[in-house]
Every structure is written in C-alpha cells, then in structure tokens.
N, C-alpha and C positions, 0 to 999 in steps of 0.2 A: 471056590475053584477058580471060576471065570473070571471073577474079579480082580483076585491075585494074578492070574495069566496077564490080563490086560494091564496092569499095573506094571506087571513085569516088564512088557514087551513097549509100553510107553517109555519107561526109565531107559530100556536098551535104544529107545530111537533118539532121546534126548542126549544120552552117553555120546552117541554116534554123532551128532548134530555139533555138540561141542568139540570132539576131537576134528572134523572136518574144519572147523571154524579156527581151532587153534591152529591148524596144519596152513590153511590160507594166511593166516596175520604171520606165520612164521616166514611163508614164501614171500609176502611183500617187504618184510622187516632184511630177507638175504637179496631181493631185488634192489632196494634202496642201497642198501651196504656196496653190491657191486658195483651200481651206478655210481655212489661216492667215489668209490674205488679208480673207476672209469675217468669223473671228472677230476681226479685228483693227479692222474696221471697225465691227461691233457693240459693241464695248468703247470704243470712242473716244468723246471728249465730246459731249452731246449741243448742239446748235447753236440759237439762236432761229430762228422763221419770220419771214418778214418780212411775214408779215399780221397779224402780234400787237403791239400796244402797250401798254404799260405806264406807269402813273404811281402815287406812291408818297406816303402822308398817317402821320404819325404825329399823330393828332387830339389825344392829351395832351401831347406833346412835341412841339411845331414846331419849337423851337429844338433839337432833337437832343440836347439835354442830358436824359439819362433818371437817375433817381433811383434809387441802389442799393435794392434790397430791394423795388423794386417789378416788378409785371406790365405789362408794355410791350405794347400794343396797334399792330400795324401794317396799314392798309388799301390792298393792293395794286387799283388799277384796269384792268382787261385789256379791252383793245377788240379784237374781231375785225375784220380791215377785209378778210379774203379771202371766197372764195367756198365754202368749208368751215367746219365746225362744228369747234370745239374743246372737248375733255373736259378740264377741270384735273381731272389725276391726284395732284399732290403739292407741298410746300409744307414750304421746309426754311428755316433760318438757321445762320450761324456766327459768332462773333467772335475774331477774329484782334489779332495785337499790330501795334500802326500802325506799327512802325520796317520791320520783316523781313515780317510779313503770318504769322507764324507762329500756327496754328492754340490758341486756348485753350479754347474751348467748342463743340461740334456740339450745336447745339438740336433739342429735338424734331421731329420732322416733323409735318407735317397733310397728310390726304386731304379735299381738300373734295367732291371728285368734282361739280363744277359743269359747265354744259353752256354754252356762250356759242356761239351760232349767228352766221350770218355777218350782218354790219353790226350786231351788239348790243355792249354793255357790261355787264359785271358785275363787282361788288365784292368781293374777300376779302379775310377778315380772317385774321391769321397773329399769335400772341402767342406772348412768350419772357419769360423772368424775367431780372430784371438781379438776379445773383449779390451779396447784401450782402457776398461775402468778397472779392470784387474792389478793389482799389487806385482810387480816386475820378481816373480820368484820361481821357486820349482812345485810343480803340480803332477798328480797322475792322470793320466791321458788312456783312457780305454775305447777301443775300436773293436766295432764286430760287425759280422758279414753272415745274414740269415739264407737259405737257399733250402730247395727243395730236387727231392729224385724223381724218375721216373713213376715209384709208386707211391708216389705224394708224401713219403716222408719228410719231417722239416729237421732241417738242422740249423747249428749256429757256431760260427767260430770265431773267438775272439783272437784278431790275428795282431792287435797292438794292446800292451798293456804295461806301460812303464811309465818312468819319471822323464818328464821333460822340464823346460824353462822358458817362462815367458821374460824378455827382458824389453827394453826401451830403444826407441829409434835415436840414432844420432843426433836429427834435427829437436827432437824432444828433450835430450839432454844438453843441447845446445842453446833451446828456448828458455831451460830452468838457469843454466850458468847465465845464460845474459842475464837474466832476471833477479837471479842472486847479486849478481854484480851492480845492478842499477838500485836493489833495496842498500846495499852497503854505501853506495856513493850516497845515498839520499840521507841517508843516516849519519853519514861523515858530514853534509851540508847543514843538518839541521843542529847537530854539535856544535859545529863552527858558529853559526846563525849565532845561536843564544849565548855562547861564549864569547863574540865580539859584543852582543847587547852587553851582558854582565861587566865587561872591558869599560864600556864607555861610560856605564852609570858608576861604576869605580872612579874614574879618571876624573869625570865632572865632579864628585865630590870632593875628591882631594884637591881640585884646583879650587871651588869656591873656598874650602876651609882655608888654605895656604894665603889666598888673595886676604882674606878678612884679618887675618893677622897680621902682614905686612902695612896694611892701610890704617889701621889702628894707633890714634897718637898718642904719645905717652904724657903723662898726668905733668900739669907747668909747661909741657916741651916748648909752646906757642909763646907764652910770654918771658920765658928765659931767651927765645931765640930774636923776640923783640926790643929787647933792652937795648943793643948795642946798634940798634937802626936810627938814625937821624931824618925824622920826617919834617919836612921845610913848613916853617910857621908854629911847629910845635915847641914850647919850652923844654930845655934842659934840665933834667934833674939829674940831683946827686944819686950818692949810693943810700943816703938818708932818708933820701924823698922831700928834702927841705930846699926853700931856692938861695942859692950861691948869694953874699952879701958882697955889697960893693965895698973895694979898698978906698 
C-alpha cells in the first residue's frame, strides 16, 4: 500500500508540473501574439486627424502645368480646429505614373518642425525639382504632411494627390525647332550636292559621246574631197587615171 501511495503521489506531482508548464507556454505564446499585434498596429499607415484641415497652392503654376527643369514651390495651408497643439514633423512628396500609380520619383523630405496651436493657422512651404529628363506628359503627384499632437499621437494628411502635367520651356522648344530647321537645311544641301555631282557626270558623258561622232571621218571622204584640188607641180589626172595624149 505504501508503494502504491508513493506512486500515486509522484504521478500527481508530475501531472501538476505538466499542467504548469503548459500554462506557462500558453502565456508566452499569448504574449508574443499580443506583441506582434502591437507591432502591426505601430507599423500600420498613419491616418489624418479630424482636427487638421489643409489647403494646397502652387503660386508659380496655378494651372498645375510645371516646366521641366524648374524648382516647384508648394504652399500647404494647415489649420488646427482641435483643442491640442500640432507639431509638424515632416513633409514629403512622390511622383507616380498617371495610369498605374507606379512610383517614379521619391522627392526629398523636408522637416519644418513648426507648431500649430489650437484654432491657429500656419503655412508650410515644400519644394521639389521637375527633372528635365522626364517626358513632357501627365503624372500623378502625391504630397503629404506628418504631425503629432500633445499626446504624442502621430498623424499624416495627404494634402495633394492629383494629376499634374510637366511641359517643356519655350527656350527648349525654340532650340528644338532651330535644330530641326538645321537638320532639314543640311539634308537639302546634301541632296543638292549629290544631285549636282550626278548632273555633271551625266553632262560630261553626253559631251564626249557627241564630240566623237562629229569628228569621225566618213569612208573615202578625204580622197573625194582632194580630187578637185590642183596641187602645184602635181600631174593632172583624167577621170580614168591615164595621161592625156598630145594632139
């Protein structure tokens, strides 16, 4: 009986240890899942605050037709309609294909570090360069602003996400037109040069052929022409070739 009692006690102890170990593992797994969920929340996209209002202005290009090779200035008007201050931490922009929104350029970030208190308005400036190597056509421009409130909650507002157009400057168009005229004139000059050379070659051949035919003597022409010529000291011949007899 004592042996059976000891075995029973040992079995109960082992069972208790297994239960405790299983509970610890479950707690660790639950903690890891919670941590993963927290990381996913922190790494998620930032959303705009309902107390932030923005407006966009392109002072130099109000028609949103930007000249390639120019520095584009963007003004972002930011209004705080809440009861907490906002600190502007970052402004950035990106250029995308107008058809499939494929990213073409990520523009340089700006860090204004401006404070917009409650019921106040502020204007931030953001600049980006219109790459002259881009094709003059329509693109999708996205501009965003990041900010935090007094509770350190982070927000992001996309204050511009619309189609814009890059165009060439008048000087570039003039240079291209001049270059086109120059190429056309050069082409015409080359055609005229080779045409003149071909004409000279053809005229030279024709002159040689015509001159040769004119100078070619006919058969017997020289002897017939000399028959009626009286050469001094030369005997006269009759038509039959015999000497004339004396009468």
